[in-house]
C-alpha positions as semicolon CSV with decimal commas, in nm:
position;residue;x (nm);y (nm);z (nm)
1;X;-6,549;-1,702;-7,078
2;X;-6,726;-1,762;-6,747
3;X;-7,058;-1,945;-6,747
4;X;-7,239;-2,046;-6,429
5;X;-7,500;-2,310;-6,371
6;X;-7,784;-2,336;-6,120
7;X;-7,649;-2,319;-5,763
8;X;-7,301;-2,190;-5,858
9;X;-7,147;-1,899;-5,664
10;X;-6,898;-1,624;-5,740
11;X;-6,699;-1,515;-5,433
12;X;-6,439;-1,250;-5,356
13;X;-6,242;-1,063;-5,093
14;X;-5,986;-0,784;-5,057
15;X;-5,713;-0,679;-4,816
16;X;-5,944;-0,414;-4,672
17;X;-6,321;-0,380;-4,688
18;X;-6,516;-0,127;-4,894
19;X;-6,225;-0,014;-5,112
20;X;-6,261;-0,243;-5,416
21;X;-6,571;-0,179;-5,626
22;X;-6,702;-0,471;-5,830
23;X;-6,954;-0,501;-6,110
24;X;-7,063;-0,831;-6,262
25;X;-7,261;-0,836;-6,585
26;X;-7,391;-1,109;-6,812
27;X;-7,705;-1,277;-6,935
28;X;-7,948;-1,469;-6,718
29;X;-8,129;-1,763;-6,874
30;X;-8,467;-1,829;-6,716
31;X;-8,768;-2,027;-6,828
32;X;-8,914;-1,720;-6,995
33;X;-8,607;-1,637;-7,201
34;X;-8,293;-1,423;-7,181
35;X;-8,249;-1,111;-6,964
36;X;-7,949;-0,896;-6,876
37;X;-7,788;-0,949;-6,538
38;X;-7,603;-0,689;-6,328
39;X;-7,461;-0,714;-5,974
40;X;-7,257;-0,440;-5,804
41;X;-7,099;-0,380;-5,466
42;X;-6,769;-0,361;-5,279
43;X;-6,547;-0,651;-5,174
44;X;-6,533;-0,736;-4,804
45;X;-6,215;-0,814;-4,608
46;X;-6,325;-1,178;-4,575
47;X;-6,442;-1,409;-4,851
48;X;-6,806;-1,339;-4,934
49;X;-7,061;-1,430;-5,198
50;X;-7,096;-1,187;-5,488
51;X;-7,339;-1,385;-5,705
52;X;-7,560;-1,688;-5,642
53;X;-7,726;-1,850;-5,944
54;X;-8,082;-1,931;-5,852
55;X;-8,237;-2,273;-5,899
56;X;-8,345;-2,331;-6,259
57;X;-8,137;-2,041;-6,394
58;X;-7,802;-2,004;-6,571
59;X;-7,564;-1,711;-6,620
60;X;-7,374;-1,672;-6,946
61;X;-7,103;-1,442;-7,090
62;X;-7,010;-1,309;-6,748
63;X;-6,778;-1,009;-6,720
64;X;-6,626;-0,921;-6,381
65;X;-6,481;-0,572;-6,322
66;X;-6,283;-0,463;-6,015
67;X;-6,171;-0,107;-5,941
68;X;-5,941;-0,007;-5,653
69;X;-6,080;0,317;-5,511
70;X;-5,818;0,338;-5,237
71;X;-5,506;0,559;-5,238
72;X;-5,272;0,259;-5,208
73;X;-5,240;-0,083;-5,369
74;X;-5,467;-0,356;-5,231
75;X;-5,475;-0,732;-5,279
76;X;-5,787;-0,900;-5,418
77;X;-5,914;-1,255;-5,472
78;X;-6,193;-1,402;-5,687
79;X;-6,333;-1,754;-5,667
80;X;-6,598;-1,975;-5,823
81;X;-6,779;-2,238;-5,618
82;X;-6,933;-2,484;-5,862
83;X;-6,982;-2,790;-5,642
84;X;-7,137;-2,625;-5,340
85;X;-6,831;-2,706;-5,125
86;X;-6,497;-2,602;-5,275
87;X;-6,392;-2,254;-5,388
88;X;-6,157;-2,238;-5,687
89;X;-5,951;-1,931;-5,775
90;X;-6,026;-1,731;-6,088
91;X;-5,724;-1,498;-6,060
92;X;-5,380;-1,524;-5,892
93;X;-5,383;-1,545;-5,513
94;X;-5,367;-1,207;-5,337
95;X;-5,338;-1,023;-5,666
96;X;-5,205;-0,670;-5,606
97;X;-5,426;-0,403;-5,765
98;X;-5,262;-0,060;-5,769
99;X;-5,432;0,257;-5,648
100;X;-5,693;0,358;-5,904
101;X;-5,629;0,047;-6,115
102;X;-5,902;-0,166;-6,274
103;X;-5,910;-0,539;-6,349
104;X;-6,142;-0,707;-6,599
105;X;-6,209;-1,078;-6,637
106;X;-6,407;-1,164;-6,951
107;X;-6,404;-1,385;-7,261
108;X;-6,084;-1,211;-7,382
109;X;-5,897;-1,313;-7,067
110;X;-5,783;-1,127;-6,758
111;X;-5,636;-0,778;-6,788
112;X;-5,533;-0,505;-6,545
113;X;-5,539;-0,138;-6,641
114;X;-5,347;0,146;-6,480
115;X;-5,489;0,492;-6,422
116;X;-5,386;0,594;-6,773
117;X;-5,585;0,309;-6,926
118;X;-5,280;0,106;-7,032
119;X;-5,284;-0,273;-6,997
120;X;-5,021;-0,406;-6,758
121;X;-4,811;-0,716;-6,803
122;X;-4,781;-0,977;-6,529
123;X;-4,500;-0,983;-6,273
124;X;-4,426;-1,232;-6,000
125;X;-4,672;-1,078;-5,752
126;X;-4,957;-1,016;-5,991
127;X;-5,040;-0,784;-6,276
128;X;-4,816;-0,503;-6,157
129;X;-4,451;-0,609;-6,199
130;X;-4,271;-0,677;-5,873
131;X;-3,943;-0,518;-5,769
132;X;-3,700;-0,628;-5,500
133;X;-3,448;-0,454;-5,274
134;X;-3,200;-0,651;-5,063
135;X;-3,089;-0,492;-4,737
136;X;-2,766;-0,656;-4,623
137;X;-2,633;-0,666;-4,270
138;X;-2,325;-0,479;-4,391
139;X;-2,539;-0,178;-4,486
140;X;-2,735;-0,154;-4,162
141;X;-2,710;0,093;-3,878
142;X;-2,747;-0,044;-3,527
143;X;-2,989;0,177;-3,339
144;X;-2,838;0,405;-3,071
145;X;-3,116;0,298;-2,835
146;X;-3,123;-0,078;-2,776
147;X;-2,928;-0,154;-3,090
148;X;-2,810;-0,500;-3,187
149;X;-2,439;-0,571;-3,229
150;X;-2,258;-0,389;-3,510
151;X;-2,223;-0,596;-3,828
152;X;-1,964;-0,872;-3,787
153;X;-1,767;-1,025;-4,075
154;X;-1,738;-1,404;-4,050
155;X;-1,567;-1,667;-4,261
156;X;-1,656;-2,034;-4,289
157;X;-1,388;-2,286;-4,197
158;X;-1,354;-2,498;-4,512
159;X;-1,471;-2,299;-4,813
160;X;-1,389;-1,953;-4,676
161;X;-1,734;-1,802;-4,746
162;X;-1,734;-1,447;-4,606
163;X;-2,055;-1,287;-4,486
164;X;-2,175;-1,014;-4,251
165;X;-2,432;-1,064;-3,976
166;X;-2,618;-0,848;-3,726
167;X;-2,631;-1,037;-3,399
168;X;-2,956;-0,990;-3,202
169;X;-2,935;-1,088;-2,835
170;X;-3,164;-1,348;-2,676
171;X;-3,241;-1,154;-2,357
172;X;-3,378;-0,820;-2,478
173;X;-3,543;-0,668;-2,785
174;X;-3,274;-0,515;-3,008
175;X;-3,298;-0,305;-3,324
176;X;-3,125;-0,225;-3,655
177;X;-3,221;0,018;-3,931
178;X;-3,157;0,066;-4,302
179;X;-3,172;0,406;-4,473
180;X;-3,214;0,432;-4,852
181;X;-3,431;0,576;-5,131
182;X;-3,703;0,357;-5,279
183;X;-3,700;0,324;-5,661
184;X;-3,892;0,587;-5,856
185;X;-4,132;0,326;-5,997
186;X;-4,254;0,205;-5,656
187;X;-4,630;0,253;-5,645
188;X;-4,629;0,356;-5,278
189;X;-4,815;0,042;-5,177
190;X;-4,738;-0,219;-4,916
191;X;-4,419;-0,426;-4,919
192;X;-4,334;-0,771;-4,788
193;X;-4,016;-0,883;-4,613
194;X;-3,820;-1,208;-4,608
195;X;-3,538;-1,240;-4,355
196;X;-3,215;-1,433;-4,424
197;X;-3,044;-1,541;-4,103
198;X;-2,838;-1,802;-3,922
199;X;-2,727;-1,888;-3,569
200;X;-2,429;-2,035;-3,386
201;X;-2,577;-2,106;-3,042
202;X;-2,912;-2,274;-2,994
203;X;-3,092;-2,591;-3,091
204;X;-3,302;-2,720;-3,375
205;X;-3,675;-2,646;-3,341
206;X;-3,616;-2,330;-3,136
207;X;-3,780;-2,023;-3,282
208;X;-3,686;-1,670;-3,380
209;X;-3,914;-1,374;-3,447
210;X;-3,814;-1,062;-3,640
211;X;-4,052;-0,764;-3,664
212;X;-4,015;-0,531;-3,965
213;X;-4,160;-0,182;-4,011
214;X;-4,081;0,132;-4,210
215;X;-4,147;0,495;-4,287
216;X;-4,099;0,732;-4,581
217;X;-3,975;1,092;-4,559
218;X;-4,024;1,361;-4,822
219;X;-3,902;1,718;-4,851
220;X;-3,975;1,914;-4,531
221;X;-4,118;1,608;-4,353
222;X;-4,033;1,589;-3,984
223;X;-3,767;1,322;-3,935
224;X;-3,891;1,246;-3,584
225;X;-4,202;1,069;-3,716
226;X;-4,335;0,727;-3,616
227;X;-4,270;0,435;-3,850
228;X;-4,557;0,213;-3,966
229;X;-4,696;-0,098;-3,799
230;X;-4,450;-0,387;-3,772
231;X;-4,516;-0,727;-3,929
232;X;-4,348;-1,049;-3,816
233;X;-4,105;-1,279;-3,995
234;X;-4,096;-1,590;-3,777
235;X;-3,887;-1,900;-3,836
236;X;-3,766;-2,222;-3,675
237;X;-3,400;-2,310;-3,628
238;X;-3,273;-2,605;-3,832
239;X;-2,896;-2,642;-3,800
240;X;-2,637;-2,402;-3,658
241;X;-2,432;-2,241;-3,932
242;X;-2,692;-2,312;-4,202
243;X;-2,866;-2,048;-4,411
244;X;-3,224;-1,988;-4,293
245;X;-3,488;-1,804;-4,497
246;X;-3,820;-1,705;-4,344
247;X;-4,153;-1,704;-4,519
248;X;-4,268;-1,365;-4,643
249;X;-4,423;-1,134;-4,390
250;X;-4,775;-1,004;-4,410
251;X;-4,811;-0,678;-4,605
252;X;-4,611;-0,398;-4,443
253;X;-4,751;-0,046;-4,474
254;X;-4,469;0,209;-4,505
255;X;-4,579;0,520;-4,315
256;X;-4,625;0,827;-4,540
257;X;-4,517;0,622;-4,844
258;X;-4,415;0,786;-5,172
259;X;-4,177;0,686;-5,451
260;X;-3,821;0,824;-5,461
261;X;-3,834;0,937;-5,099
262;X;-3,591;0,853;-4,822
263;X;-3,712;0,535;-4,652
264;X;-3,613;0,390;-4,315
265;X;-3,670;0,019;-4,249
266;X;-3,635;-0,110;-3,894
267;X;-3,592;-0,468;-3,778
268;X;-3,637;-0,586;-3,420
269;X;-3,586;-0,928;-3,269
270;X;-3,894;-0,978;-3,053
271;X;-3,762;-1,205;-2,777
272;X;-4,105;-1,225;-2,614
273;X;-4,220;-1,420;-2,922
274;X;-3,925;-1,658;-2,968
275;X;-3,700;-1,894;-2,770
276;X;-3,372;-1,932;-2,962
277;X;-3,111;-1,982;-2,689
278;X;-2,850;-1,760;-2,850
279;X;-2,799;-1,469;-3,087
280;X;-3,014;-1,456;-3,400
281;X;-2,766;-1,360;-3,671
282;X;-2,937;-1,159;-3,944
283;X;-2,771;-1,175;-4,288
284;X;-3,017;-0,953;-4,473
285;X;-3,376;-0,866;-4,560
286;X;-3,538;-0,896;-4,903
287;X;-3,815;-0,641;-4,959
288;X;-4,063;-0,701;-5,240
289;X;-4,264;-0,407;-5,370
290;X;-4,506;-0,338;-5,655
291;X;-4,407;-0,113;-5,942
292;X;-4,642;0,147;-6,082
């Protein structure tokens, strides 16, 4: 149960403005007695104040409802500021709310409902369970135009670990692509990417920058269609021959996304944004998506 005292604030934000409706209800205690309280609006793209408890008042039995009115999943955040300085989270960071889904925070806890009204269980990225797809270097196609080197099989000296890499040159932007069908339970929302890579030539503290984008193709869709906007996976070299794992990218919007369709993911090494003095050797890409 959420209760707020005089001067407390409720705050919130979403991945995109004006797509997440909110309603906040409860009871307002004032000197004259008890009255119902209602606040409504839409979350902004930056953290903003949803409720401010006026001096001398209190809010009790608060219920917060969020509804995603967009056609794709969006991340949301809710906070309480009880000391006038620090904001504390009420729900998981960047919680993914599917298209048409609703979330309710009340005395019974926090629950997310799909468009059929069923309560969802929690997965690793929020209330909608997360799925993962690993795209290995061995399964990639080097692009005909400005493609990176074809996948190379290597073996370590002592323990004979075999692995494939795609070697991206240091002097020009080069590309690789993966072609596959997304799982049928993908909700069509954004995905994130984590790149696994290594290097043989270069020095510690030099940087590498991979840019990932994708597109989805359904029946009778033109194949010659632009992919979505690329998002970066940047990293810093540690030791040659070591496994390197980037942080997750920002949310990647797959152009024309729909479950069970043919999807193309493209990776580019953006040499204008890095300085590794040798090939960046890509081992694979882990995509994380939200299930419907």
